[in-house]
VEXROLUM-545652 format. One line per 8 residues: number of its first residue (from 1); their letters; for each residue x negated, y, z negated of N, C-alpha, C. Coordinates in nm, 3 decimals, always signed. Layout:
NUM = A = X Y Z X Y Z X Y Z  ...
END
This chain:
1 = MSADKTVI = -9.165 +8.247 -11.013 -9.152 +8.162 -10.894 -9.098 +8.239 -10.775  -9.003 +8.330 -10.801 -8.941 +8.400 -10.688 -9.042 +8.489 -10.615  -9.138 +8.545 -10.690 -9.239 +8.629 -10.625 -9.324 +8.544 -10.530  -9.360 +8.423 -10.575 -9.437 +8.335 -10.487 -9.359 +8.301 -10.362  -9.229 +8.275 -10.377 -9.147 +8.240 -10.261 -9.137 +8.357 -10.165  -9.126 +8.480 -10.216 -9.118 +8.594 -10.125 -9.248 +8.612 -10.048  -9.361 +8.590 -10.115 -9.490 +8.602 -10.046 -9.500 +8.498 -9.935  -9.457 +8.375 -9.964 -9.461 +8.269 -9.863 -9.370 +8.305 -9.746
9 = MLNLAAMA = -9.250 +8.357 -9.777 -9.157 +8.392 -9.670 -9.213 +8.506 -9.584  -9.279 +8.605 -9.647 -9.339 +8.714 -9.570 -9.449 +8.661 -9.480  -9.530 +8.569 -9.531 -9.636 +8.510 -9.449 -9.577 +8.436 -9.330  -9.471 +8.358 -9.354 -9.408 +8.284 -9.244 -9.349 +8.380 -9.141  -9.289 +8.490 -9.189 -9.231 +8.586 -9.095 -9.340 +8.652 -9.011  -9.453 +8.685 -9.074 -9.563 +8.746 -9.000 -9.618 +8.649 -8.896  -9.631 +8.521 -8.933 -9.681 +8.422 -8.838 -9.584 +8.405 -8.722  -9.453 +8.404 -8.751 -9.353 +8.389 -8.645 -9.359 +8.508 -8.550
17 = LFLALAIM = -9.374 +8.629 -8.606 -9.383 +8.749 -8.522 -9.507 +8.742 -8.433  -9.620 +8.701 -8.491 -9.743 +8.690 -8.413 -9.727 +8.589 -8.300  -9.665 +8.474 -8.332 -9.645 +8.372 -8.229 -9.553 +8.423 -8.119  -9.449 +8.499 -8.157 -9.358 +8.553 -8.055 -9.433 +8.650 -7.963  -9.516 +8.736 -8.021 -9.595 +8.829 -7.939 -9.692 +8.751 -7.850  -9.754 +8.648 -7.905 -9.849 +8.569 -7.827 -9.781 +8.503 -7.708  -9.659 +8.452 -7.730 -9.587 +8.387 -7.621 -9.545 +8.490 -7.516  -9.502 +8.607 -7.561 -9.459 +8.711 -7.465 -9.577 +8.758 -7.381
25 = LHPYWMFG = -9.695 +8.771 -7.442 -9.814 +8.819 -7.370 -9.898 +8.701 -7.322  -9.831 +8.590 -7.290 -9.898 +8.462 -7.272 -10.022 +8.465 -7.183  -10.020 +8.526 -7.065 -10.140 +8.514 -6.981 -10.263 +8.583 -7.041  -10.242 +8.675 -7.133 -10.353 +8.760 -7.177 -10.401 +8.732 -7.319  -10.315 +8.678 -7.406 -10.354 +8.675 -7.547 -10.471 +8.582 -7.572  -10.479 +8.472 -7.494 -10.589 +8.379 -7.516 -10.722 +8.445 -7.479  -10.721 +8.522 -7.370 -10.843 +8.594 -7.333 -10.882 +8.694 -7.442  -10.782 +8.758 -7.503 -10.811 +8.851 -7.611 -10.876 +8.782 -7.729
33 = VIAVGMNF = -10.822 +8.665 -7.766 -10.880 +8.590 -7.878 -11.023 +8.549 -7.846  -11.044 +8.501 -7.723 -11.179 +8.458 -7.684 -11.275 +8.577 -7.683  -11.228 +8.692 -7.631 -11.315 +8.810 -7.624 -11.353 +8.858 -7.763  -11.255 +8.861 -7.854 -11.286 +8.904 -7.991 -11.385 +8.808 -8.056  -11.364 +8.679 -8.037 -11.456 +8.581 -8.094 -11.597 +8.596 -8.038  -11.607 +8.619 -7.907 -11.739 +8.635 -7.846 -11.806 +8.762 -7.895  -11.729 +8.871 -7.908 -11.788 +8.995 -7.956 -11.836 +8.979 -8.099  -11.758 +8.911 -8.184 -11.799 +8.892 -8.323 -11.924 +8.805 -8.330
41 = TRAILNGQ = -11.929 +8.700 -8.247 -12.047 +8.614 -8.246 -12.169 +8.692 -8.200  -12.153 +8.774 -8.094 -12.266 +8.852 -8.045 -12.311 +8.953 -8.150  -12.215 +9.013 -8.221 -12.252 +9.110 -8.324 -12.330 +9.042 -8.435  -12.289 +8.921 -8.474 -12.362 +8.851 -8.579 -12.503 +8.816 -8.531  -12.512 +8.766 -8.407 -12.643 +8.725 -8.357 -12.736 +8.844 -8.341  -12.681 +8.961 -8.311 -12.765 +9.081 -8.297 -12.794 +9.146 -8.431  -12.736 +9.094 -8.539 -12.757 +9.154 -8.669 -12.681 +9.284 -8.687  -12.577 +9.308 -8.605 -12.502 +9.432 -8.614 -12.375 +9.416 -8.696
49 = CLIVQGLR = -12.350 +9.294 -8.749 -12.231 +9.273 -8.830 -12.245 +9.355 -8.959  -12.134 +9.416 -9.002 -12.139 +9.502 -9.121 -12.183 +9.426 -9.244  -12.143 +9.299 -9.255 -12.183 +9.220 -9.372 -12.334 +9.203 -9.374  -12.392 +9.173 -9.256 -12.536 +9.153 -9.249 -12.608 +9.283 -9.280  -12.557 +9.396 -9.226 -12.620 +9.525 -9.255 -12.614 +9.554 -9.404  -12.500 +9.524 -9.468 -12.489 +9.546 -9.612 -12.588 +9.462 -9.689  -12.605 +9.336 -9.650 -12.701 +9.249 -9.718 -12.843 +9.301 -9.698  -12.872 +9.350 -9.578 -13.007 +9.403 -9.553 -13.033 +9.527 -9.638
57 = QLGLRPGS = -12.930 +9.613 -9.653 -12.948 +9.733 -9.734 -12.970 +9.696 -9.880  -12.912 +9.583 -9.924 -12.934 +9.538 -10.061 -13.069 +9.469 -10.076  -13.139 +9.450 -9.967 -13.270 +9.387 -9.973 -13.265 +9.237 -9.959  -13.151 +9.181 -9.921 -13.139 +9.036 -9.906 -13.162 +8.999 -9.760  -13.217 +8.882 -9.739 -13.239 +8.833 -9.603 -13.139 +8.722 -9.576  -13.039 +8.745 -9.489 -12.936 +8.643 -9.467 -12.987 +8.515 -9.405  -13.103 +8.515 -9.342 -13.156 +8.392 -9.285 -13.211 +8.416 -9.146  -13.278 +8.315 -9.093 -13.346 +8.331 -8.965 -13.248 +8.347 -8.851
65 = LFD = -13.122 +8.297 -8.867 -13.024 +8.311 -8.760 -12.996 +8.457 -8.729  -13.004 +8.541 -8.831 -12.968 +8.682 -8.815 -13.087 +8.770 -8.780  -13.205 +8.713 -8.770 -13.324 +8.794 -8.744 -13.332 +8.833 -8.598
END
């Protein structure tokens, strides 16, 4: 049980640290999140996502969205 509690406490500490950084960098962090999300979406739509490339190398077709 104690190992589970330490993992939970570490996760909470990491989340608190992230929130503190986000609040300190307040004007910019939301733009960073949006930019990363848009880049990831564009990469998926262009078929440049590493997961999609791996599936293509295995001979699988992820679907028409990725074509």
